[in-house]
PDB file of N, CA, C and O in Angstrom:
ATOM      1  N   MET A   1      -2.874  15.390  -6.031  1.00  0.00           N
ATOM      2  CA  MET A   1      -3.080  14.033  -5.721  1.00  0.00           C
ATOM      3  C   MET A   1      -3.404  13.933  -4.232  1.00  0.00           C
ATOM      4  O   MET A   1      -2.608  14.328  -3.380  1.00  0.00           O
ATOM      5  N   ARG A   2      -4.540  13.419  -3.950  1.00  0.00           N
ATOM      6  CA  ARG A   2      -4.938  13.267  -2.573  1.00  0.00           C
ATOM      7  C   ARG A   2      -4.947  11.770  -2.190  1.00  0.00           C
ATOM      8  O   ARG A   2      -5.783  10.980  -2.628  1.00  0.00           O
ATOM      9  N   LEU A   3      -3.963  11.446  -1.349  1.00  0.00           N
ATOM     10  CA  LEU A   3      -3.847  10.060  -0.820  1.00  0.00           C
ATOM     11  C   LEU A   3      -3.889  10.128   0.642  1.00  0.00           C
ATOM     12  O   LEU A   3      -3.199  10.938   1.261  1.00  0.00           O
ATOM     13  N   SER A   4      -4.718   9.261   1.235  1.00  0.00           N
ATOM     14  CA  SER A   4      -4.707   9.139   2.676  1.00  0.00           C
ATOM     15  C   SER A   4      -3.473   8.388   3.105  1.00  0.00           C
ATOM     16  O   SER A   4      -2.835   7.686   2.321  1.00  0.00           O
ATOM     17  N   HIS A   5      -3.147   8.559   4.402  1.00  0.00           N
ATOM     18  CA  HIS A   5      -2.033   7.824   5.008  1.00  0.00           C
ATOM     19  C   HIS A   5      -2.166   6.349   4.756  1.00  0.00           C
ATOM     20  O   HIS A   5      -1.192   5.682   4.407  1.00  0.00           O
ATOM     21  N   GLU A   6      -3.386   5.822   4.934  1.00  0.00           N
ATOM     22  CA  GLU A   6      -3.646   4.364   4.761  1.00  0.00           C
ATOM     23  C   GLU A   6      -3.361   3.945   3.298  1.00  0.00           C
ATOM     24  O   GLU A   6      -2.801   2.875   3.060  1.00  0.00           O
ATOM     25  N   LYS A   7      -3.733   4.756   2.364  1.00  0.00           N
ATOM     26  CA  LYS A   7      -3.503   4.394   0.945  1.00  0.00           C
ATOM     27  C   LYS A   7      -2.005   4.445   0.614  1.00  0.00           C
ATOM     28  O   LYS A   7      -1.509   3.626  -0.160  1.00  0.00           O
ATOM     29  N   MET A   8      -1.277   5.430   1.214  1.00  0.00           N
ATOM     30  CA  MET A   8       0.165   5.434   0.960  1.00  0.00           C
ATOM     31  C   MET A   8       0.855   4.243   1.563  1.00  0.00           C
ATOM     32  O   MET A   8       1.777   3.666   0.986  1.00  0.00           O
ATOM     33  N   VAL A   9       0.371   3.878   2.775  1.00  0.00           N
ATOM     34  CA  VAL A   9       1.019   2.660   3.410  1.00  0.00           C
ATOM     35  C   VAL A   9       0.715   1.455   2.546  1.00  0.00           C
ATOM     36  O   VAL A   9       1.594   0.632   2.289  1.00  0.00           O
ATOM     37  N   HIS A  10      -0.551   1.342   2.085  1.00  0.00           N
ATOM     38  CA  HIS A  10      -0.894   0.213   1.163  1.00  0.00           C
ATOM     39  C   HIS A  10       0.022   0.166  -0.081  1.00  0.00           C
ATOM     40  O   HIS A  10       0.554  -0.880  -0.452  1.00  0.00           O
ATOM     41  N   LEU A  11       0.176   1.348  -0.702  1.00  0.00           N
ATOM     42  CA  LEU A  11       1.044   1.431  -1.876  1.00  0.00           C
ATOM     43  C   LEU A  11       2.466   1.034  -1.575  1.00  0.00           C
ATOM     44  O   LEU A  11       3.107   0.377  -2.396  1.00  0.00           O
ATOM     45  N   SER A  12       2.968   1.405  -0.442  1.00  0.00           N
ATOM     46  CA  SER A  12       4.378   1.054  -0.081  1.00  0.00           C
ATOM     47  C   SER A  12       4.457  -0.472   0.064  1.00  0.00           C
ATOM     48  O   SER A  12       5.476  -1.063  -0.292  1.00  0.00           O
ATOM     49  N   HIS A  13       3.425  -1.107   0.569  1.00  0.00           N
ATOM     50  CA  HIS A  13       3.454  -2.566   0.706  1.00  0.00           C
ATOM     51  C   HIS A  13       3.362  -3.239  -0.689  1.00  0.00           C
ATOM     52  O   HIS A  13       4.066  -4.213  -0.954  1.00  0.00           O
ATOM     53  N   VAL A  14       2.530  -2.735  -1.531  1.00  0.00           N
ATOM     54  CA  VAL A  14       2.358  -3.241  -2.889  1.00  0.00           C
ATOM     55  C   VAL A  14       3.684  -3.143  -3.655  1.00  0.00           C
ATOM     56  O   VAL A  14       4.100  -4.093  -4.319  1.00  0.00           O
ATOM     57  N   ILE A  15       4.343  -1.973  -3.551  1.00  0.00           N
ATOM     58  CA  ILE A  15       5.593  -1.806  -4.242  1.00  0.00           C
ATOM     59  C   ILE A  15       6.664  -2.754  -3.760  1.00  0.00           C
ATOM     60  O   ILE A  15       7.354  -3.375  -4.568  1.00  0.00           O
ATOM     61  N   VAL A  16       6.814  -2.874  -2.454  1.00  0.00           N
ATOM     62  CA  VAL A  16       7.807  -3.731  -1.915  1.00  0.00           C
ATOM     63  C   VAL A  16       7.500  -5.209  -2.271  1.00  0.00           C
ATOM     64  O   VAL A  16       8.401  -5.973  -2.614  1.00  0.00           O
ATOM     65  N   ASP A  17       6.231  -5.581  -2.182  1.00  0.00           N
ATOM     66  CA  ASP A  17       5.861  -6.936  -2.568  1.00  0.00           C
ATOM     67  C   ASP A  17       6.147  -7.194  -4.051  1.00  0.00           C
ATOM     68  O   ASP A  17       6.553  -8.299  -4.410  1.00  0.00           O
ATOM     69  N   ALA A  18       5.952  -6.238  -4.881  1.00  0.00           N
ATOM     70  CA  ALA A  18       6.197  -6.351  -6.342  1.00  0.00           C
ATOM     71  C   ALA A  18       7.737  -6.545  -6.530  1.00  0.00           C
ATOM     72  O   ALA A  18       8.192  -7.425  -7.260  1.00  0.00           O
ATOM     73  N   LEU A  19       8.481  -5.695  -5.849  1.00  0.00           N
ATOM     74  CA  LEU A  19       9.897  -5.856  -5.978  1.00  0.00           C
ATOM     75  C   LEU A  19      10.460  -7.163  -5.482  1.00  0.00           C
ATOM     76  O   LEU A  19      11.339  -7.767  -6.098  1.00  0.00           O
ATOM     77  N   ALA A  20       9.914  -7.595  -4.318  1.00  0.00           N
ATOM     78  CA  ALA A  20      10.316  -8.872  -3.812  1.00  0.00           C
ATOM     79  C   ALA A  20       9.983 -10.069  -4.715  1.00  0.00           C
ATOM     80  O   ALA A  20      10.679 -11.085  -4.717  1.00  0.00           O
ATOM     81  N   GLY A  21       8.900  -9.914  -5.478  1.00  0.00           N
ATOM     82  CA  GLY A  21       8.476 -10.955  -6.396  1.00  0.00           C
ATOM     83  C   GLY A  21       9.039 -10.864  -7.784  1.00  0.00           C
ATOM     84  O   GLY A  21       8.676 -11.650  -8.659  1.00  0.00           O
ATOM     85  N   THR A  22       9.957  -9.877  -8.011  1.00  0.00           N
ATOM     86  CA  THR A  22      10.503  -9.704  -9.311  1.00  0.00           C
ATOM     87  C   THR A  22      11.890 -10.433  -9.357  1.00  0.00           C
ATOM     88  O   THR A  22      12.801 -10.207  -8.561  1.00  0.00           O
ATOM     89  N   GLU A  23      11.935 -11.314 -10.362  1.00  0.00           N
ATOM     90  CA  GLU A  23      13.206 -12.036 -10.535  1.00  0.00           C
ATOM     91  C   GLU A  23      14.286 -11.024 -10.917  1.00  0.00           C
ATOM     92  O   GLU A  23      14.086 -10.140 -11.750  1.00  0.00           O
ATOM     93  N   GLY A  24      15.444 -11.198 -10.264  1.00  0.00           N
ATOM     94  CA  GLY A  24      16.558 -10.335 -10.555  1.00  0.00           C
ATOM     95  C   GLY A  24      16.557  -9.097  -9.620  1.00  0.00           C
ATOM     96  O   GLY A  24      17.575  -8.408  -9.547  1.00  0.00           O
ATOM     97  N   ALA A  25      15.511  -8.808  -8.943  1.00  0.00           N
ATOM     98  CA  ALA A  25      15.511  -7.683  -7.978  1.00  0.00           C
ATOM     99  C   ALA A  25      15.768  -8.278  -6.617  1.00  0.00           C
ATOM    100  O   ALA A  25      15.301  -9.359  -6.259  1.00  0.00           O
ATOM    101  N   ARG A  26      16.558  -7.488  -5.866  1.00  0.00           N
ATOM    102  CA  ARG A  26      16.908  -7.909  -4.471  1.00  0.00           C
ATOM    103  C   ARG A  26      16.897  -6.677  -3.589  1.00  0.00           C
ATOM    104  O   ARG A  26      17.502  -5.655  -3.914  1.00  0.00           O
ATOM    105  N   LEU A  27      16.216  -6.784  -2.493  1.00  0.00           N
ATOM    106  CA  LEU A  27      16.263  -5.660  -1.542  1.00  0.00           C
ATOM    107  C   LEU A  27      17.564  -5.725  -0.726  1.00  0.00           C
ATOM    108  O   LEU A  27      17.899  -6.770  -0.167  1.00  0.00           O
ATOM    109  N   THR A  28      18.258  -4.656  -0.666  1.00  0.00           N
ATOM    110  CA  THR A  28      19.506  -4.646   0.089  1.00  0.00           C
ATOM    111  C   THR A  28      19.320  -4.175   1.490  1.00  0.00           C
ATOM    112  O   THR A  28      20.258  -4.216   2.286  1.00  0.00           O
ATOM    113  N   GLN A  29      18.125  -3.723   1.824  1.00  0.00           N
ATOM    114  CA  GLN A  29      17.742  -3.259   3.143  1.00  0.00           C
ATOM    115  C   GLN A  29      16.508  -4.070   3.598  1.00  0.00           C
ATOM    116  O   GLN A  29      15.821  -4.660   2.764  1.00  0.00           O
ATOM    117  N   PRO A  30      16.222  -4.100   4.927  1.00  0.00           N
ATOM    118  CA  PRO A  30      15.027  -4.789   5.331  1.00  0.00           C
ATOM    119  C   PRO A  30      13.777  -4.251   4.681  1.00  0.00           C
ATOM    120  O   PRO A  30      13.674  -3.046   4.450  1.00  0.00           O
ATOM    121  N   ALA A  31      12.857  -5.082   4.389  1.00  0.00           N
ATOM    122  CA  ALA A  31      11.621  -4.655   3.693  1.00  0.00           C
ATOM    123  C   ALA A  31      10.947  -3.490   4.373  1.00  0.00           C
ATOM    124  O   ALA A  31      10.464  -2.581   3.699  1.00  0.00           O
ATOM    125  N   ASN A  32      10.901  -3.491   5.706  1.00  0.00           N
ATOM    126  CA  ASN A  32      10.215  -2.391   6.420  1.00  0.00           C
ATOM    127  C   ASN A  32      10.968  -1.113   6.209  1.00  0.00           C
ATOM    128  O   ASN A  32      10.309  -0.075   6.139  1.00  0.00           O
ATOM    129  N   ASP A  33      12.278  -1.067   6.100  1.00  0.00           N
ATOM    130  CA  ASP A  33      13.034   0.130   5.857  1.00  0.00           C
ATOM    131  C   ASP A  33      12.700   0.646   4.501  1.00  0.00           C
ATOM    132  O   ASP A  33      12.495   1.848   4.335  1.00  0.00           O
ATOM    133  N   VAL A  34      12.634  -0.253   3.477  1.00  0.00           N
ATOM    134  CA  VAL A  34      12.273   0.152   2.086  1.00  0.00           C
ATOM    135  C   VAL A  34      10.856   0.728   2.095  1.00  0.00           C
ATOM    136  O   VAL A  34      10.621   1.766   1.475  1.00  0.00           O
ATOM    137  N   ARG A  35       9.932   0.100   2.761  1.00  0.00           N
ATOM    138  CA  ARG A  35       8.561   0.611   2.831  1.00  0.00           C
ATOM    139  C   ARG A  35       8.522   2.024   3.409  1.00  0.00           C
ATOM    140  O   ARG A  35       7.811   2.899   2.914  1.00  0.00           O
ATOM    141  N   ASN A  36       9.319   2.227   4.489  1.00  0.00           N
ATOM    142  CA  ASN A  36       9.339   3.557   5.110  1.00  0.00           C
ATOM    143  C   ASN A  36       9.845   4.604   4.229  1.00  0.00           C
ATOM    144  O   ASN A  36       9.325   5.720   4.216  1.00  0.00           O
ATOM    145  N   ARG A  37      10.925   4.264   3.427  1.00  0.00           N
ATOM    146  CA  ARG A  37      11.509   5.224   2.447  1.00  0.00           C
ATOM    147  C   ARG A  37      10.489   5.527   1.303  1.00  0.00           C
ATOM    148  O   ARG A  37      10.401   6.656   0.822  1.00  0.00           O
ATOM    149  N   ILE A  38       9.756   4.522   0.904  1.00  0.00           N
ATOM    150  CA  ILE A  38       8.756   4.698  -0.142  1.00  0.00           C
ATOM    151  C   ILE A  38       7.604   5.580   0.464  1.00  0.00           C
ATOM    152  O   ILE A  38       7.112   6.491  -0.203  1.00  0.00           O
ATOM    153  N   LEU A  39       7.207   5.310   1.669  1.00  0.00           N
ATOM    154  CA  LEU A  39       6.199   6.159   2.304  1.00  0.00           C
ATOM    155  C   LEU A  39       6.647   7.639   2.409  1.00  0.00           C
ATOM    156  O   LEU A  39       5.861   8.548   2.145  1.00  0.00           O
ATOM    157  N   ALA A  40       7.889   7.857   2.789  1.00  0.00           N
ATOM    158  CA  ALA A  40       8.436   9.211   2.899  1.00  0.00           C
ATOM    159  C   ALA A  40       8.404   9.895   1.536  1.00  0.00           C
ATOM    160  O   ALA A  40       8.048  11.068   1.428  1.00  0.00           O
ATOM    161  N   ALA A  41       8.782   9.146   0.493  1.00  0.00           N
ATOM    162  CA  ALA A  41       8.748   9.697  -0.876  1.00  0.00           C
ATOM    163  C   ALA A  41       7.311  10.043  -1.299  1.00  0.00           C
ATOM    164  O   ALA A  41       7.092  11.089  -1.910  1.00  0.00           O
ATOM    165  N   LEU A  42       6.352   9.203  -0.993  1.00  0.00           N
ATOM    166  CA  LEU A  42       4.964   9.479  -1.354  1.00  0.00           C
ATOM    167  C   LEU A  42       4.456  10.700  -0.600  1.00  0.00           C
ATOM    168  O   LEU A  42       3.758  11.542  -1.166  1.00  0.00           O
ATOM    169  N   ARG A  43       4.809  10.793   0.677  1.00  0.00           N
ATOM    170  CA  ARG A  43       4.370  11.989   1.471  1.00  0.00           C
ATOM    171  C   ARG A  43       4.938  13.253   0.840  1.00  0.00           C
ATOM    172  O   ARG A  43       4.217  14.238   0.683  1.00  0.00           O
ATOM    173  N   GLU A  44       6.221  13.242   0.475  1.00  0.00           N
ATOM    174  CA  GLU A  44       6.832  14.392  -0.108  1.00  0.00           C
ATOM    175  C   GLU A  44       6.161  14.789  -1.422  1.00  0.00           C
ATOM    176  O   GLU A  44       5.931  15.967  -1.695  1.00  0.00           O
ATOM    177  N   GLU A  45       5.861  13.790  -2.209  1.00  0.00           N
ATOM    178  CA  GLU A  45       5.192  14.076  -3.497  1.00  0.00           C
ATOM    179  C   GLU A  45       3.814  14.722  -3.278  1.00  0.00           C
ATOM    180  O   GLU A  45       3.436  15.672  -3.964  1.00  0.00           O
ATOM    181  N   VAL A  46       3.070  14.167  -2.287  1.00  0.00           N
ATOM    182  CA  VAL A  46       1.720  14.714  -2.018  1.00  0.00           C
ATOM    183  C   VAL A  46       1.868  16.158  -1.480  1.00  0.00           C
ATOM    184  O   VAL A  46       1.033  17.008  -1.789  1.00  0.00           O
ATOM    185  N   ARG A  47       2.918  16.444  -0.682  1.00  0.00           N
ATOM    186  CA  ARG A  47       3.128  17.794  -0.165  1.00  0.00           C
ATOM    187  C   ARG A  47       3.423  18.747  -1.314  1.00  0.00           C
ATOM    188  O   ARG A  47       2.846  19.833  -1.379  1.00  0.00           O
ATOM    189  N   ARG A  48       4.341  18.344  -2.247  1.00  0.00           N
ATOM    190  CA  ARG A  48       4.656  19.159  -3.366  1.00  0.00           C
ATOM    191  C   ARG A  48       3.452  19.438  -4.252  1.00  0.00           C
ATOM    192  O   ARG A  48       3.236  20.559  -4.712  1.00  0.00           O
ATOM    193  N   ASP A  49       2.672  18.377  -4.478  1.00  0.00           N
ATOM    194  CA  ASP A  49       1.487  18.540  -5.308  1.00  0.00           C
ATOM    195  C   ASP A  49       0.492  19.562  -4.673  1.00  0.00           C
ATOM    196  O   ASP A  49      -0.120  20.357  -5.386  1.00  0.00           O
ATOM    197  N   ALA A  50       0.351  19.528  -3.386  1.00  0.00           N
ATOM    198  CA  ALA A  50      -0.507  20.485  -2.665  1.00  0.00           C
ATOM    199  C   ALA A  50      -0.028  21.897  -2.814  1.00  0.00           C
ATOM    200  O   ALA A  50      -0.827  22.820  -2.976  1.00  0.00           O
ATOM    201  N   GLU A  51       1.336  22.081  -2.757  1.00  0.00           N
ATOM    202  CA  GLU A  51       1.907  23.434  -2.985  1.00  0.00           C
ATOM    203  C   GLU A  51       1.681  23.922  -4.394  1.00  0.00           C
ATOM    204  O   GLU A  51       1.375  25.098  -4.596  1.00  0.00           O
ATOM    205  N   VAL A  52       1.827  23.040  -5.386  1.00  0.00           N
ATOM    206  CA  VAL A  52       1.604  23.427  -6.749  1.00  0.00           C
ATOM    207  C   VAL A  52       0.121  23.818  -6.968  1.00  0.00           C
ATOM    208  O   VAL A  52      -0.176  24.825  -7.611  1.00  0.00           O
ATOM    209  N   GLU A  53      -0.780  23.014  -6.430  1.00  0.00           N
ATOM    210  CA  GLU A  53      -2.189  23.286  -6.553  1.00  0.00           C
ATOM    211  C   GLU A  53      -2.546  24.619  -5.908  1.00  0.00           C
ATOM    212  O   GLU A  53      -3.359  25.366  -6.453  1.00  0.00           O
ATOM    213  N   ALA A  54      -1.955  24.929  -4.760  1.00  0.00           N
ATOM    214  CA  ALA A  54      -2.230  26.207  -4.125  1.00  0.00           C
ATOM    215  C   ALA A  54      -1.740  27.387  -4.977  1.00  0.00           C
ATOM    216  O   ALA A  54      -2.435  28.396  -5.101  1.00  0.00           O
ATOM    217  N   ARG A  55      -0.538  27.255  -5.563  1.00  0.00           N
ATOM    218  CA  ARG A  55      -0.056  28.354  -6.459  1.00  0.00           C
ATOM    219  C   ARG A  55      -0.997  28.525  -7.634  1.00  0.00           C
ATOM    220  O   ARG A  55      -1.338  29.652  -7.996  1.00  0.00           O
ATOM    221  N   VAL A  56      -1.439  27.378  -8.260  1.00  0.00           N
ATOM    222  CA  VAL A  56      -2.329  27.462  -9.418  1.00  0.00           C
ATOM    223  C   VAL A  56      -3.653  28.143  -9.007  1.00  0.00           C
ATOM    224  O   VAL A  56      -4.153  28.992  -9.745  1.00  0.00           O
ATOM    225  N   ARG A  57      -4.208  27.795  -7.882  1.00  0.00           N
ATOM    226  CA  ARG A  57      -5.456  28.421  -7.438  1.00  0.00           C
ATOM    227  C   ARG A  57      -5.275  29.908  -7.203  1.00  0.00           C
ATOM    228  O   ARG A  57      -6.180  30.691  -7.490  1.00  0.00           O
ATOM    229  N   ARG A  58      -4.101  30.320  -6.678  1.00  0.00           N
ATOM    230  CA  ARG A  58      -3.842  31.777  -6.512  1.00  0.00           C
ATOM    231  C   ARG A  58      -3.752  32.466  -7.849  1.00  0.00           C
ATOM    232  O   ARG A  58      -4.245  33.584  -7.991  1.00  0.00           O
ATOM    233  N   LYS A  59      -3.138  31.839  -8.838  1.00  0.00           N
ATOM    234  CA  LYS A  59      -3.036  32.413 -10.165  1.00  0.00           C
ATOM    235  C   LYS A  59      -4.405  32.659 -10.767  1.00  0.00           C
ATOM    236  O   LYS A  59      -4.709  33.733 -11.284  1.00  0.00           O
ATOM    237  N   ILE A  60      -5.242  31.585 -10.674  1.00  0.00           N
ATOM    238  CA  ILE A  60      -6.611  31.730 -11.202  1.00  0.00           C
ATOM    239  C   ILE A  60      -7.380  32.821 -10.488  1.00  0.00           C
ATOM    240  O   ILE A  60      -8.058  33.617 -11.137  1.00  0.00           O
ATOM    241  N   SER A  61      -7.293  32.882  -9.171  1.00  0.00           N
ATOM    242  CA  SER A  61      -8.095  33.828  -8.451  1.00  0.00           C
ATOM    243  C   SER A  61      -7.521  35.254  -8.646  1.00  0.00           C
ATOM    244  O   SER A  61      -8.192  36.226  -8.299  1.00  0.00           O
ATOM    245  N   SER A  62      -6.341  35.390  -9.171  1.00  0.00           N
ATOM    246  CA  SER A  62      -5.762  36.751  -9.420  1.00  0.00           C
ATOM    247  C   SER A  62      -6.154  37.312 -10.790  1.00  0.00           C
ATOM    248  O   SER A  62      -5.721  38.402 -11.163  1.00  0.00           O
ATOM    249  N   GLN A  63      -6.948  36.590 -11.515  1.00  0.00           N
ATOM    250  CA  GLN A  63      -7.409  37.066 -12.828  1.00  0.00           C
ATOM    251  C   GLN A  63      -8.299  38.305 -12.621  1.00  0.00           C
ATOM    252  O   GLN A  63      -8.919  38.474 -11.570  1.00  0.00           O
ATOM    253  N   ARG A  64      -8.343  39.143 -13.622  1.00  0.00           N
ATOM    254  CA  ARG A  64      -9.114  40.395 -13.505  1.00  0.00           C
ATOM    255  C   ARG A  64     -10.602  40.130 -13.181  1.00  0.00           C
ATOM    256  O   ARG A  64     -11.244  40.848 -12.414  1.00  0.00           O
ATOM    257  N   ARG A  65     -11.076  39.114 -13.778  1.00  0.00           N
ATOM    258  CA  ARG A  65     -12.534  38.824 -13.589  1.00  0.00           C
ATOM    259  C   ARG A  65     -12.651  37.492 -12.835  1.00  0.00           C
ATOM    260  O   ARG A  65     -11.730  36.675 -12.825  1.00  0.00           O
ATOM    261  N   ASN A  66     -13.808  37.308 -12.213  1.00  0.00           N
ATOM    262  CA  ASN A  66     -14.009  36.101 -11.467  1.00  0.00           C
ATOM    263  C   ASN A  66     -14.268  34.933 -12.425  1.00  0.00           C
ATOM    264  O   ASN A  66     -15.104  35.008 -13.325  1.00  0.00           O
ATOM    265  N   ILE A  67     -13.535  33.880 -12.200  1.00  0.00           N
ATOM    266  CA  ILE A  67     -13.735  32.663 -12.985  1.00  0.00           C
ATOM    267  C   ILE A  67     -14.219  31.564 -12.042  1.00  0.00           C
ATOM    268  O   ILE A  67     -13.452  31.085 -11.207  1.00  0.00           O
ATOM    269  N   PRO A  68     -15.442  31.172 -12.163  1.00  0.00           N
ATOM    270  CA  PRO A  68     -16.015  30.204 -11.178  1.00  0.00           C
ATOM    271  C   PRO A  68     -15.285  28.902 -11.234  1.00  0.00           C
ATOM    272  O   PRO A  68     -14.997  28.383 -12.313  1.00  0.00           O
ATOM    273  N   GLU A  69     -14.980  28.365 -10.066  1.00  0.00           N
ATOM    274  CA  GLU A  69     -14.287  27.081  -9.978  1.00  0.00           C
ATOM    275  C   GLU A  69     -15.247  26.011 -10.523  1.00  0.00           C
ATOM    276  O   GLU A  69     -16.446  26.014 -10.245  1.00  0.00           O
ATOM    277  N   GLY A  70     -14.669  25.108 -11.301  1.00  0.00           N
ATOM    278  CA  GLY A  70     -15.463  24.028 -11.924  1.00  0.00           C
ATOM    279  C   GLY A  70     -15.989  24.401 -13.316  1.00  0.00           C
ATOM    280  O   GLY A  70     -16.486  23.543 -14.045  1.00  0.00           O
ATOM    281  N   SER A  71     -15.879  25.642 -13.666  1.00  0.00           N
ATOM    282  CA  SER A  71     -16.358  26.018 -14.997  1.00  0.00           C
ATOM    283  C   SER A  71     -15.339  25.507 -16.012  1.00  0.00           C
ATOM    284  O   SER A  71     -14.188  25.223 -15.681  1.00  0.00           O
ATOM    285  N   PRO A  72     -15.810  25.399 -17.288  1.00  0.00           N
ATOM    286  CA  PRO A  72     -14.832  24.908 -18.303  1.00  0.00           C
ATOM    287  C   PRO A  72     -13.577  25.824 -18.427  1.00  0.00           C
ATOM    288  O   PRO A  72     -12.460  25.342 -18.614  1.00  0.00           O
ATOM    289  N   GLU A  73     -13.796  27.133 -18.317  1.00  0.00           N
ATOM    290  CA  GLU A  73     -12.609  28.053 -18.420  1.00  0.00           C
ATOM    291  C   GLU A  73     -11.650  27.804 -17.174  1.00  0.00           C
ATOM    292  O   GLU A  73     -10.427  27.811 -17.312  1.00  0.00           O
ATOM    293  N   TRP A  74     -12.241  27.594 -16.011  1.00  0.00           N
ATOM    294  CA  TRP A  74     -11.434  27.357 -14.846  1.00  0.00           C
ATOM    295  C   TRP A  74     -10.637  26.082 -14.974  1.00  0.00           C
ATOM    296  O   TRP A  74      -9.460  26.032 -14.617  1.00  0.00           O
ATOM    297  N   GLU A  75     -11.296  25.031 -15.496  1.00  0.00           N
ATOM    298  CA  GLU A  75     -10.572  23.742 -15.691  1.00  0.00           C
ATOM    299  C   GLU A  75      -9.392  23.897 -16.693  1.00  0.00           C
ATOM    300  O   GLU A  75      -8.289  23.401 -16.464  1.00  0.00           O
ATOM    301  N   VAL A  76      -9.662  24.570 -17.752  1.00  0.00           N
ATOM    302  CA  VAL A  76      -8.595  24.803 -18.759  1.00  0.00           C
ATOM    303  C   VAL A  76      -7.417  25.569 -18.146  1.00  0.00           C
ATOM    304  O   VAL A  76      -6.259  25.187 -18.311  1.00  0.00           O
ATOM    305  N   LEU A  77      -7.735  26.643 -17.443  1.00  0.00           N
ATOM    306  CA  LEU A  77      -6.679  27.437 -16.814  1.00  0.00           C
ATOM    307  C   LEU A  77      -5.926  26.615 -15.746  1.00  0.00           C
ATOM    308  O   LEU A  77      -4.705  26.692 -15.610  1.00  0.00           O
ATOM    309  N   PHE A  78      -6.731  25.812 -14.985  1.00  0.00           N
ATOM    310  CA  PHE A  78      -6.071  24.995 -13.957  1.00  0.00           C
ATOM    311  C   PHE A  78      -5.046  24.037 -14.569  1.00  0.00           C
ATOM    312  O   PHE A  78      -3.912  23.932 -14.100  1.00  0.00           O
ATOM    313  N   ARG A  79      -5.474  23.342 -15.628  1.00  0.00           N
ATOM    314  CA  ARG A  79      -4.538  22.418 -16.295  1.00  0.00           C
ATOM    315  C   ARG A  79      -3.381  23.141 -16.880  1.00  0.00           C
ATOM    316  O   ARG A  79      -2.249  22.674 -16.756  1.00  0.00           O
ATOM    317  N   LYS A  80      -3.598  24.256 -17.510  1.00  0.00           N
ATOM    318  CA  LYS A  80      -2.497  25.020 -18.103  1.00  0.00           C
ATOM    319  C   LYS A  80      -1.489  25.496 -17.020  1.00  0.00           C
ATOM    320  O   LYS A  80      -0.284  25.275 -17.138  1.00  0.00           O
ATOM    321  N   TYR A  81      -2.012  26.144 -15.985  1.00  0.00           N
ATOM    322  CA  TYR A  81      -1.123  26.636 -14.938  1.00  0.00           C
ATOM    323  C   TYR A  81      -0.460  25.553 -14.162  1.00  0.00           C
ATOM    324  O   TYR A  81       0.685  25.698 -13.732  1.00  0.00           O
ATOM    325  N   TYR A  82      -1.184  24.424 -13.966  1.00  0.00           N
ATOM    326  CA  TYR A  82      -0.579  23.257 -13.250  1.00  0.00           C
ATOM    327  C   TYR A  82       0.617  22.739 -14.057  1.00  0.00           C
ATOM    328  O   TYR A  82       1.679  22.504 -13.481  1.00  0.00           O
ATOM    329  N   GLU A  83       0.473  22.556 -15.362  1.00  0.00           N
ATOM    330  CA  GLU A  83       1.600  22.055 -16.181  1.00  0.00           C
ATOM    331  C   GLU A  83       2.715  23.049 -16.188  1.00  0.00           C
ATOM    332  O   GLU A  83       3.875  22.636 -16.186  1.00  0.00           O
ATOM    333  N   GLU A  84       2.438  24.396 -16.195  1.00  0.00           N
ATOM    334  CA  GLU A  84       3.461  25.394 -16.143  1.00  0.00           C
ATOM    335  C   GLU A  84       4.219  25.276 -14.861  1.00  0.00           C
ATOM    336  O   GLU A  84       5.449  25.303 -14.860  1.00  0.00           O
ATOM    337  N   GLU A  85       3.499  25.142 -13.745  1.00  0.00           N
ATOM    338  CA  GLU A  85       4.150  25.020 -12.395  1.00  0.00           C
ATOM    339  C   GLU A  85       5.027  23.774 -12.355  1.00  0.00           C
ATOM    340  O   GLU A  85       6.150  23.818 -11.852  1.00  0.00           O
ATOM    341  N   LEU A  86       4.523  22.677 -12.878  1.00  0.00           N
ATOM    342  CA  LEU A  86       5.293  21.472 -12.837  1.00  0.00           C
ATOM    343  C   LEU A  86       6.559  21.545 -13.662  1.00  0.00           C
ATOM    344  O   LEU A  86       7.605  21.037 -13.259  1.00  0.00           O
ATOM    345  N   SER A  87       6.460  22.185 -14.828  1.00  0.00           N
ATOM    346  CA  SER A  87       7.665  22.306 -15.658  1.00  0.00           C
ATOM    347  C   SER A  87       8.626  23.286 -15.006  1.00  0.00           C
ATOM    348  O   SER A  87       9.834  23.176 -15.214  1.00  0.00           O
ATOM    349  N   GLY A  88       8.142  24.224 -14.240  1.00  0.00           N
ATOM    350  CA  GLY A  88       9.040  25.195 -13.569  1.00  0.00           C
ATOM    351  C   GLY A  88       9.679  24.614 -12.321  1.00  0.00           C
ATOM    352  O   GLY A  88      10.707  25.123 -11.875  1.00  0.00           O
ATOM    353  N   THR A  89       9.089  23.531 -11.723  1.00  0.00           N
ATOM    354  CA  THR A  89       9.585  22.982 -10.509  1.00  0.00           C
ATOM    355  C   THR A  89      10.479  21.721 -10.748  1.00  0.00           C
ATOM    356  O   THR A  89      11.158  21.252  -9.834  1.00  0.00           O
ATOM    357  N   ARG A  90      10.458  21.201 -11.972  1.00  0.00           N
ATOM    358  CA  ARG A  90      11.258  20.016 -12.236  1.00  0.00           C
ATOM    359  C   ARG A  90      12.734  20.352 -12.061  1.00  0.00           C
ATOM    360  O   ARG A  90      13.223  21.391 -12.503  1.00  0.00           O
ATOM    361  N   GLY A  91      13.402  19.449 -11.414  1.00  0.00           N
ATOM    362  CA  GLY A  91      14.848  19.675 -11.225  1.00  0.00           C
ATOM    363  C   GLY A  91      15.151  20.609 -10.056  1.00  0.00           C
ATOM    364  O   GLY A  91      16.312  20.893  -9.762  1.00  0.00           O
ATOM    365  N   ALA A  92      14.105  21.079  -9.398  1.00  0.00           N
ATOM    366  CA  ALA A  92      14.355  21.986  -8.268  1.00  0.00           C
ATOM    367  C   ALA A  92      14.563  21.244  -6.991  1.00  0.00           C
ATOM    368  O   ALA A  92      14.784  21.860  -5.948  1.00  0.00           O
TER     369      ALA A  92
END
């Protein structure tokens, strides 16, 4: 997942605004503190995703034969290894 800083900031505002507009939901911290925590969580998720993608790319490149990036076989392997990596990192 590739999100720019600006997009993450925008998402944090959208989420806080949605929470503030939800009946029965109440922010127990100032809205800006909540936005900052959401922003930190988004940054961490983007960082983890980049690590998973790097591991997947290394797995594909370690195959005995060259598999061109973007080829159907590469795409299938990427999805397969990506899911394997995600299932292996859940709860970690």
